[in-house]
N, C-alpha and C positions, 0 to 999 in steps of 0.2 A: 146234626155233629153230633161225633162220637166221645173226641178231649179237643177243643180247639185246643188250645199249650199247646200240640202236638202241630199241628197245622199253621201255626207260626209260626216256633221253631222250621220247621220245612219250607218254607218261604223266605226265612233269614238266612240259613245258614250256606246256600251259596255264595253269600254275600259276606258269611267274617270273617273279622279280621281279629288278627290275637300281636299284642307287638309292633303294633304296626303293618304286620306281612297277612297281607292275602292270603288264604289257607285256600281256597280252592281257585287257582289261574285258569283264566280258556273257559268260551263259550261251553263250550264238549261237557267238561269235567263240572261248570256252575249248572246245566240245565243234567244232566246225570245224578247231582249230588239232588235236588230238587224231588227225582223222580225216587230214589232210591233214599229219604226222611217219609215223603207224602205214601207208599208203598209201605215202608218199617213201619213206618209212625201211627197205622190205620186212623186219619182223626176220625174214616166219615166213617157211617155203621153202612154202606155200600158203597162197592165203586172207588176204592182208593187204587187196586188198580190204573184203570177208564182213566184215572183222575191226575194221578200221581203221568205216568207214560202224558198227559196231551198238556197234562201242565209243560213236564220239560220239554216237552221241542216246541214250543211256544215259546216256551223261554230261550231256546237252541236259534229260531227263528228273531227272535227280537235282537238278539246280542252276536247273532253272526249273518245275517239271511242265506240261510241254509236251514235246510225242510228233512225230514229223515223219509226216505223213501223202502218201506217193506212191507209184507204182509201180512196179513191177517191174522193167520197162525201162526206167523214168527215174533212176532211183535208178542203172539200171549205167550207164548217160551219163554218169553227174555222179561217177563213182567215177572215169572211166575218163579226163577230164576234170582231172580232180584228177592224177591219174596221171602224166601230160601234158604239165603244170603250163601246162593252156590255163585251168582254174578255181586263183584264190586261195584264200585261207581267208577273206578279203573277202567274198570273192563265195560263196564255198562258206559262208558265219554268212546273207550277205542270202538263197537258197537254199532255207534251213532256216526259217532268218524267216517266209519266203509262204507252207510249206510247214508253217504250226504250227497243231498243236489244243490247247489245254488237256486237260489228265487229268481225264475226269470222273466226281468221287469214286462209283462205286455206290451205297456206301451212308452217302453224307449226307445232311440237310434227311430223316433219316424219320419 
């Protein structure tokens, strides 16, 4: 662990409420904000992009029941763009939406 405070901030940020107003509305933006905060905050000595991305897509899955389908090279490119501040949280949310698929319940409708 490098910056524990940065990790706490990243985990709390998607659910930030100011003056009774939710700052990040919708599952995609919440997930994107989490990814961005971990990648840019560098709370770990290594693995910030991997941890940020996996944390965000896991949050998206939990909140909305969708998952992101993209190749490894594209994911790396997106994470590097987030780190370099070339992609905003809103842009990342849009990218995730474009690459999302509903999770199929393999035991449903038997």
